N, C-alpha and C positions, 0 to 999 in steps of 0.2 A: 583457749589454754589448756594443756593436758596436765596431768597429776603430777609429771617431772619436770616441768617447766615453770618459771616465775617471771611475773611481769619484771621489763627492766627498760627504764627510757626517760628522757628528762624532756621538759617544758612541752608536754603533752604528745610527744612521739615514742612511741612504746612498741616493743617487740616481747614476743615470748620465746625468752632463751632458757636452758638446761639449768637445773638448780645449782649447778657447780661451776656457772660461768657467773663472772662478777664484773660490775661496774667498776672501771678503773678512773676514768678521766672525763670530765665534763667541762663546756666552755660556752659562753654566748648566752643569748636569749632565746625570746619566742621567735624573733625575726631571722636570727640567723644565729647557729650554733653546731656543736658536737659532741657527740659521745662515742666512748668505745668500752666495748665488753670482752675482757680476757676469757680464755678456757684456761684450764687447770694444767694444760700440755703446751700447745704453740701456737693456738689458732685465736683470731680475734674477730669483733665484729665492729665496723665504723660505720656510724649513721652521722651525716652532717645534712643539715637543711639551710633554705634561705627563703625569705619571704620575696616574692616578685610582682612587681609591680608592672601594669598594663596588660598586652595579652599573651596568653598561654606559653610557656617556652617549648622549644623544638626540642623534644626528648632524644631524637637521634642524633642532633648537633650537640646537646649537652652531654651523652654519653661518649661521642666520637671526641669530645674536649677533655672529657676525665680521663678516657682510656691512654690517651697520647701523652698526658701529663705523668701516667705510670711509665708508659713505654719510653721515654725520654729519660727518665730517671734509670733504668733498666739499660737501654743502650749505651749509658755513660759508663756502666759499670760492666760493661761488654758482656751481657747476658742476652741471649734469644730471648725474645717477647713475642707470644700469639695472642690474640684478641678476636673476640666474636659478641655480636650483638642479636639477640635474638626477640623477635615481638613475643608479645606478654598478653595474645587475645583481647588487651584493654588500651584503647588509645592513651589512657592516662598513665601506662606502664610500661616499663622495657626492663629486659634483661640482660645481663653480658657476662661474660668469662673473661679471663686471660689467664695465660700460662707462662711464668718465667723460673725464677730457681723457686718461686714460691707458685701458688696457685689462688686466682681470686674469682669468688663468685659474687655477682651483685645486682641489684635492682635501683633504678630509678622510679618514682613515684612523683606526679604532681597531682595536689589535692585543689580541686578547683574550688572549693567550701574555703579553705583556710588559705588559698594560694600562696602555700609553702611548695617550694621542690625539694623533693628529698632524695638523697645519694646515699645507699647503703652496701657494703661489700662486707664480705667474710673472707680474711685473709687465712690462708692454711697451709702447711708443710706439705710439701710433693707425697709425702710418705705415710699423711694422717688422712684416713678415710673418714670423713664427716660432711662429705657432699649432700646427705639427705638430713642431716641437721642444720647445713647451712640453707637449704632450699627451705624447710619449715619454717626457719627462724624468717627469711625474707618473706615468705607468704603470710607473716604475722603482723606486719608492720601496719601500725595504723596511727594516725596523727588527730583523730579528734571524737569526742563520742557524742551519741546522740542527744544527750542533755546538755550539753555545751560546757561541762566541768571538764578540768585540765589533768590527764592522767602523770602519774609520777611512778617510777620502781627501781628500787635498789636493794641489794643485796635481800631480797626475799621480800621487802616491805613495799607492798604496793598501794595506792591510794588516788585519789584526786581533790582536787579543790575548785572551786566555782570560780566561775569568768571573772577577770579583771584583778584577781589576785595574781603579783608578782613573788619571786623570791627574792629576798633580801639579805638572807644568812643561809649558809649551810655547814654544818661539821659531819665530816665522813670519815669515822674512824671505825677500826675493827671491833671497839667493843662499846661505841655509841653511834648513833645517827642522829640528827636534828635536822629539820628544814623549818624556816621561819617565812612565811608568808606574810604581806600586806595589800590591803586594799584601804586607800585613805586611812582612818583611825582603826578599821578593823583587822586584827590579826588572826594567824592560825600558826601554831606551832606542834609538828609532829615530832615524836621522839621514839627511839627504841634504844634499850641497854640490852647488851651479852651478859653472860656471866652472872644472873639474877640471883641464883643460889647464893653468893659470894654478897651480893649488895644486901641482902634479906639475912645474911647470917646473923647479925647483931641486933636489928630493930625487924617491927612488923612494918608492914606497906606505907601505912599512913605516916608513921614516925619519918621512914625512911625518904618517903616524897616530901614530906614537910622540910627536911634537911637540905635534899638534893635539888628540888625544882620548886619549890614554892619563892625561894629567894627572887626568884625570874621573873613571877606574876607582879610589875609593878601598877600601881593604882586603882587596885581594888581588894576590896575585903573578901578575901577567899577562905572556904573551908573545905576539907578534904574528909568525906565520909566513907565508911564501907559499905560497898554495894557490888554484888557480882555482875561480871560483864561477861554474858551468856554462860557458858559453865566455868568461867575463870574467876579467882579469887579477885577483888578491883576496889577501887574507889570511884565515888563521883565529885568532883571539884564544882563549887560552885561561889560565886562572887558577884559582888553589884560593885559599880562606880563609888568611889570615895573622893571627899573634897569639895570644896568650893568651885575651883575651877573646872573640873566635871562637871558639875552641877551647870556652870554658864554654858559651857562649850554643849550640852545636850539640849539645854533652851536653845540655843542658836539651831541646833540642828533641826529641831521642831520645826522651825520657821521655813525650813527649805524640804526640798525632796530628799535630803538626802537622810539617811536613818543612822543614829548613834549608838555605838557600842557600850551599851550600859550595863550588857551581862555578860559574865564569864561564864563559861561551862566546858567542863573538862573530864576525860576517862583514864583510867588507869586500869591495867590489866598485868598480871602475871601468868604467863605460858611456860608452866613449869617444865613440861617434857622437852619444850624448844630451849628451856633455861633462859627467857627473854621477857623482859619488861617493856610494856608500849605506854605511849601516853599521846593523848590529843588534846590541847587547848585552844577554845576558839573563843574569841570576844566578839559580840554580835548585838545586834538589837532583839528587844525583847519579842518572844514569839516565832525567832528563826531555831532550827535545828541542824545548822551546818554539821554541829559536833557530831551529832548522832549517825550522821549521814557518812561521814568520814570514818567515822568508829567503824561501822559496818563494811564498810568498802576495805581497810586493813583485815578484819578478821575473816573476811571471805576469800583472801587469798590464802 
């Protein structure tokens, strides 16, 4: 990833896109889904994926099928349509081009490890010269990490979550992002706020966080204490499960191979130069350091 790009993606499939391109649509799950990233002008990157059962797909046949569907739509509008499929020097990857009232530049990738077929294309206006940018984005497609964690990226916020977690809720607004993940009783919440200076104008960070975010923390006795996060002003959130029911659940889990999330750990920090606030909250078993790893991944962006 270069200095002028940011990780953008969903469900573990990510690309490095220019900083001024924005995620505008997502759908589906880990097995089948789609996301779209728009440029500030008229171009867009579309990525879709599907889990493949059985033997590996015939990429050439898949590319022809995909391009034929685009051509059919163009012909209905009485538009000219040219297409080309190119070898990518890799049996698990193909490139394609198409030309009509707009231009398309794309790539098919099959990952044997994840068993997902990815079809990505950049659609651009004929007078918009971004062929090099399109190639770089398509080159950067990746669908799994070496550590098994799942990548996510949107609006400059990039991170990963451990295997087995599924996204249960998302809030994607210009001034506030929140992604909630769950694995059994374990939870991960990643948040980012814009206009941080306005949010902190009347309260210190701890007071603001207690009012804005702590009401969402259920079932834990949690405290927020000042602690710098690298060079940034920040908080550390610490909590323990409370209540008789939680104690009974923890005891039941101790008799199985499944850990029980009796601990809450979180980090909050203010990146004043970007006018943004970040928060990571994780419920986990004693001795796990998931919150710290996610925090460090966000900071590394």
